[in-house]
Z-matrix of the N, CA and C atoms (Angstrom, degrees):
N
C 1 1.444
C 2 1.536 1 110.45
N 3 1.329 2 116.33 1 -36.86
C 4 1.461 3 119.72 2 179.26
C 5 1.527 4 108.80 3 -62.39
N 6 1.323 5 115.73 4 134.85
C 7 1.453 6 120.80 5 -178.31
C 8 1.514 7 113.34 6 85.50
N 9 1.320 8 118.02 7 -3.74
C 10 1.464 9 121.76 8 -178.56
C 11 1.524 10 112.20 9 -114.72
N 12 1.328 11 116.42 10 3.19
C 13 1.455 12 120.55 11 -176.81
C 14 1.521 13 110.46 12 -97.18
N 15 1.317 14 114.88 13 129.14
C 16 1.461 15 121.38 14 178.03
C 17 1.521 16 110.50 15 -83.34
N 18 1.347 17 116.26 16 -47.55
C 19 1.462 18 120.66 17 -179.32
C 20 1.524 19 109.66 18 -166.68
N 21 1.324 20 114.51 19 170.01
C 22 1.463 21 122.71 20 174.43
C 23 1.522 22 106.09 21 -123.49
N 24 1.323 23 116.69 22 138.09
C 25 1.460 24 119.22 23 -179.92
C 26 1.521 25 110.84 24 -134.48
N 27 1.321 26 114.31 25 163.30
C 28 1.462 27 122.68 26 176.90
C 29 1.517 28 107.29 27 -106.53
N 30 1.337 29 115.68 28 137.73
C 31 1.460 30 121.55 29 179.14
C 32 1.519 31 110.21 30 -120.17
N 33 1.290 32 115.88 31 156.80
C 34 1.455 33 122.18 32 178.50
C 35 1.521 34 110.87 33 -65.47
N 36 1.330 35 116.29 34 135.07
C 37 1.463 36 119.76 35 174.95
C 38 1.526 37 110.33 36 -77.58
N 39 1.320 38 116.64 37 -12.51
C 40 1.456 39 121.15 38 -179.94
C 41 1.526 40 112.11 39 -83.17
N 42 1.340 41 116.79 40 -52.26
C 43 1.461 42 119.22 41 -174.97
C 44 1.530 43 114.60 42 -130.67
N 45 1.333 44 117.50 43 4.25
C 46 1.460 45 120.82 44 177.66
C 47 1.514 46 114.82 45 78.05
N 48 1.321 47 117.14 46 6.26
C 49 1.464 48 119.18 47 -179.46
C 50 1.532 49 110.77 48 -72.69
N 51 1.315 50 115.06 49 154.10
C 52 1.464 51 122.30 50 179.81
C 53 1.527 52 109.62 51 -65.59
N 54 1.332 53 116.37 52 132.61
C 55 1.463 54 120.80 53 175.79
C 56 1.520 55 110.05 54 -104.87
N 57 1.326 56 116.32 55 -54.79
C 58 1.463 57 119.70 56 179.05
C 59 1.508 58 110.15 57 -165.74
N 60 1.328 59 115.29 58 160.88
C 61 1.463 60 122.15 59 174.59
C 62 1.518 61 109.26 60 -95.11
N 63 1.321 62 116.33 61 147.03
C 64 1.460 63 120.89 62 168.92
C 65 1.527 64 107.20 63 -63.85
N 66 1.333 65 116.83 64 148.98
C 67 1.458 66 117.70 65 171.83
C 68 1.530 67 107.96 66 -70.41
N 69 1.322 68 117.38 67 165.01
C 70 1.472 69 121.86 68 -173.36
C 71 1.523 70 112.24 69 -58.97
N 72 1.323 71 117.09 70 -41.43
C 73 1.465 72 121.03 71 -179.63
C 74 1.525 73 111.01 72 -64.70
N 75 1.324 74 116.89 73 -43.11
C 76 1.464 75 120.97 74 179.40
C 77 1.529 76 111.08 75 -67.36
N 78 1.324 77 117.43 76 -37.85
C 79 1.472 78 120.14 77 177.30
C 80 1.521 79 110.73 78 -60.24
N 81 1.323 80 116.26 79 -44.75
C 82 1.469 81 120.79 80 179.65
C 83 1.527 82 111.01 81 -64.41
N 84 1.326 83 117.26 82 -44.29
C 85 1.466 84 120.93 83 179.13
C 86 1.530 85 110.65 84 -64.19
N 87 1.332 86 116.72 85 -39.53
C 88 1.463 87 121.37 86 178.43
C 89 1.527 88 110.41 87 -59.36
N 90 1.318 89 116.56 88 -48.29
C 91 1.468 90 121.09 89 -179.06
C 92 1.524 91 110.63 90 -62.11
N 93 1.317 92 117.31 91 -45.19
C 94 1.466 93 120.45 92 179.84
C 95 1.521 94 111.23 93 -58.98
N 96 1.323 95 116.68 94 -44.51
C 97 1.468 96 120.09 95 -179.44
C 98 1.526 97 111.61 96 -71.46
N 99 1.319 98 117.08 97 -40.72
C 100 1.465 99 120.91 98 -179.01
C 101 1.523 100 111.40 99 -59.94
N 102 1.313 101 116.48 100 -42.46
C 103 1.467 102 120.23 101 -177.39
C 104 1.522 103 113.16 102 -69.14
N 105 1.309 104 117.70 103 -16.34
C 106 1.472 105 121.81 104 177.86
C 107 1.525 106 113.44 105 -83.98
N 108 1.312 107 116.96 106 -15.20
C 109 1.462 108 120.41 107 -172.82
C 110 1.517 109 112.26 108 -73.44
N 111 1.325 110 114.33 109 144.23
C 112 1.465 111 120.83 110 175.29
C 113 1.527 112 108.56 111 -87.46
N 114 1.312 113 116.11 112 135.25
C 115 1.463 114 121.01 113 177.68
C 116 1.526 115 109.09 114 -72.62
N 117 1.334 116 116.91 115 125.33
C 118 1.467 117 120.85 116 178.62
C 119 1.525 118 112.02 117 -113.17
N 120 1.315 119 117.23 118 -12.29
C 121 1.458 120 121.22 119 176.62
C 122 1.522 121 114.10 120 92.04
N 123 1.308 122 114.50 121 163.99
C 124 1.463 123 122.49 122 -176.86
C 125 1.516 124 112.12 123 -61.30
N 126 1.330 125 118.02 124 -45.35
C 127 1.465 126 121.09 125 -174.42
C 128 1.525 127 112.18 126 -59.31
N 129 1.318 128 117.78 127 -41.87
C 130 1.467 129 121.25 128 179.64
C 131 1.527 130 110.80 129 -65.61
N 132 1.323 131 116.60 130 -41.41
C 133 1.463 132 120.37 131 178.82
C 134 1.523 133 110.01 132 -67.76
N 135 1.315 134 117.10 133 -44.72
C 136 1.460 135 121.51 134 -178.64
C 137 1.521 136 111.09 135 -60.15
N 138 1.323 137 117.58 136 -40.10
C 139 1.465 138 121.30 137 -179.94
C 140 1.531 139 111.33 138 -59.22
N 141 1.315 140 117.44 139 -32.45
C 142 1.473 141 121.76 140 -179.16
C 143 1.526 142 113.35 141 -90.91
N 144 1.328 143 117.48 142 -17.12
C 145 1.467 144 119.40 143 -172.50
C 146 1.522 145 114.35 144 -119.25
N 147 1.317 146 119.07 145 -2.93
C 148 1.468 147 119.82 146 -173.06
C 149 1.523 148 113.40 147 -62.84
N 150 1.313 149 117.31 148 -23.80
C 151 1.463 150 120.04 149 178.39
C 152 1.528 151 111.81 150 -108.25
N 153 1.308 152 116.04 151 15.85
C 154 1.468 153 120.62 152 -178.08
C 155 1.523 154 110.70 153 -68.29
N 156 1.298 155 115.19 154 147.43
C 157 1.451 156 122.03 155 176.09
C 158 1.528 157 108.65 156 -69.17
N 159 1.304 158 116.90 157 123.91
C 160 1.464 159 120.61 158 -178.88
C 161 1.525 160 112.53 159 -60.41
N 162 1.321 161 117.61 160 -28.64
C 163 1.461 162 120.48 161 -179.48
C 164 1.523 163 112.32 162 -67.78
N 165 1.322 164 117.86 163 -20.26
C 166 1.453 165 121.07 164 -178.19
C 167 1.517 166 114.47 165 -86.90
N 168 1.323 167 116.84 166 -11.02
C 169 1.469 168 119.87 167 -177.51
C 170 1.520 169 111.19 168 -68.87
N 171 1.332 170 114.63 169 147.33
C 172 1.462 171 120.82 170 175.59
C 173 1.525 172 106.99 171 -122.55
N 174 1.318 173 116.37 172 115.96
C 175 1.459 174 120.39 173 178.66
C 176 1.522 175 108.97 174 -87.92
N 177 1.319 176 115.06 175 125.89
C 178 1.456 177 122.11 176 -176.58
C 179 1.523 178 110.36 177 -116.19
N 180 1.310 179 115.64 178 147.67
C 181 1.459 180 120.65 179 172.70
C 182 1.522 181 107.57 180 -129.85
N 183 1.335 182 115.29 181 127.25
C 184 1.459 183 122.02 182 176.55
C 185 1.522 184 106.41 183 -101.06
N 186 1.324 185 115.99 184 115.47
C 187 1.463 186 122.65 185 -177.46
C 188 1.523 187 108.94 186 -94.84
N 189 1.327 188 116.41 187 122.55
C 190 1.460 189 121.15 188 179.94
C 191 1.527 190 110.40 189 -92.49
N 192 1.315 191 115.73 190 158.00
C 193 1.465 192 121.01 191 -177.21
C 194 1.520 193 113.11 192 -65.57
N 195 1.328 194 117.99 193 -20.70
C 196 1.468 195 119.76 194 179.66
C 197 1.528 196 112.74 195 -84.97
N 198 1.340 197 116.76 196 6.36
C 199 1.458 198 120.97 197 177.57
C 200 1.513 199 114.51 198 94.11
N 201 1.317 200 118.52 199 -8.77
C 202 1.457 201 121.13 200 177.31
C 203 1.527 202 109.24 201 -87.38
N 204 1.323 203 115.83 202 169.04
C 205 1.456 204 119.72 203 178.49
C 206 1.521 205 110.08 204 -149.85
N 207 1.317 206 114.44 205 160.84
C 208 1.458 207 122.64 206 178.54
C 209 1.518 208 107.64 207 -124.49
N 210 1.320 209 116.65 208 137.31
C 211 1.460 210 120.20 209 179.46
C 212 1.513 211 109.15 210 -111.87
N 213 1.308 212 115.33 211 140.86
C 214 1.454 213 121.11 212 177.07
C 215 1.514 214 109.26 213 -144.55
N 216 1.313 215 115.29 214 169.99
C 217 1.457 216 119.93 215 177.51
C 218 1.521 217 108.60 216 -126.69
N 219 1.318 218 115.64 217 138.50
C 220 1.454 219 122.17 218 -179.99
C 221 1.522 220 108.59 219 -112.30
N 222 1.338 221 116.11 220 132.59
C 223 1.458 222 123.51 221 178.17
C 224 1.528 223 108.22 222 -110.27
N 225 1.331 224 118.73 223 101.23
C 226 1.462 225 120.74 224 -175.35
C 227 1.525 226 114.38 225 -59.09
N 228 1.330 227 117.90 226 -42.07
C 229 1.469 228 119.81 227 -177.03
C 230 1.520 229 112.29 228 -62.12
N 231 1.320 230 117.33 229 -34.99
C 232 1.469 231 121.91 230 179.44
C 233 1.528 232 111.50 231 -95.15
N 234 1.325 233 117.07 232 -6.81
C 235 1.466 234 122.91 233 -173.38
C 236 1.533 235 109.42 234 48.23
N 237 1.328 236 114.11 235 52.08
C 238 1.465 237 121.17 236 -176.48
C 239 1.516 238 109.57 237 -125.67
N 240 1.316 239 114.96 238 142.64
C 241 1.457 240 120.95 239 176.70
C 242 1.523 241 107.07 240 -123.74
N 243 1.315 242 114.91 241 126.83
C 244 1.452 243 119.08 242 -177.89
C 245 1.520 244 107.97 243 -111.77
N 246 1.293 245 117.96 244 129.29
C 247 1.453 246 124.69 245 22.30
C 248 1.527 247 114.18 246 -88.38
N 249 1.311 248 114.05 247 122.70
C 250 1.438 249 125.11 248 152.83
C 251 1.495 250 128.62 249 81.00
N 252 1.343 251 121.43 250 25.26
C 253 1.470 252 117.61 251 177.96
C 254 1.526 253 110.46 252 -151.31
N 255 1.315 254 115.11 253 153.25
C 256 1.458 255 121.31 254 171.44
C 257 1.517 256 107.46 255 -97.36
N 258 1.322 257 115.91 256 136.23
C 259 1.452 258 121.06 257 -174.27
C 260 1.511 259 114.36 258 -82.93
N 261 1.308 260 114.47 259 167.55
C 262 1.455 261 122.65 260 172.14
C 263 1.531 262 107.70 261 -89.09
N 264 1.309 263 116.38 262 165.87
C 265 1.463 264 119.44 263 175.60
C 266 1.527 265 110.52 264 -62.34
N 267 1.311 266 116.79 265 -36.66
C 268 1.466 267 120.89 266 178.15
C 269 1.528 268 110.63 267 -62.38
N 270 1.333 269 117.50 268 -43.25
C 271 1.463 270 120.69 269 178.61
C 272 1.524 271 110.13 270 -60.82
N 273 1.317 272 116.25 271 -44.17
C 274 1.463 273 120.38 272 178.64
C 275 1.528 274 110.69 273 -60.01
N 276 1.323 275 116.81 274 -44.90
C 277 1.467 276 121.03 275 178.47
C 278 1.525 277 111.22 276 -59.37
N 279 1.319 278 116.19 277 -44.49
C 280 1.467 279 120.69 278 -178.67
C 281 1.524 280 110.35 279 -62.44
N 282 1.322 281 116.84 280 -50.39
C 283 1.470 282 120.21 281 -177.71
C 284 1.522 283 110.78 282 -62.43
N 285 1.324 284 116.31 283 -49.70
C 286 1.458 285 119.26 284 -175.40
C 287 1.532 286 112.31 285 -67.97
N 288 1.324 287 117.69 286 -26.43
C 289 1.470 288 119.95 287 176.73
C 290 1.524 289 111.20 288 -68.46
N 291 1.317 290 117.04 289 -22.54
C 292 1.460 291 121.53 290 -178.57
C 293 1.520 292 112.78 291 -94.69
N 294 1.323 293 117.30 292 -14.48
C 295 1.466 294 121.08 293 -178.96
C 296 1.522 295 110.91 294 -70.43
N 297 1.310 296 117.17 295 -44.48
C 298 1.477 297 124.70 296 178.77
C 299 1.494 298 112.96 297 37.20
């Protein structure tokens, strides 16, 4: 995945529309931190986020250079990114710095 990412963007949790792109430095930091995470699976993430406030979710889209993309959701209170991993403090800082 490293070297194949064009950009990372934030999407509306309401309708999925594009809100903004991460700046280049934040995109690179996001990828570096994301690739370090251990996969824990849906059940572990769900156990920590099932009662999460929907307003706190951050919908992310990772755009690849081949034109495809991956969508995920980040839960700041649980520091969890679904599908399947708990984030580092650095990852949380990167994501939240781009939410503004």
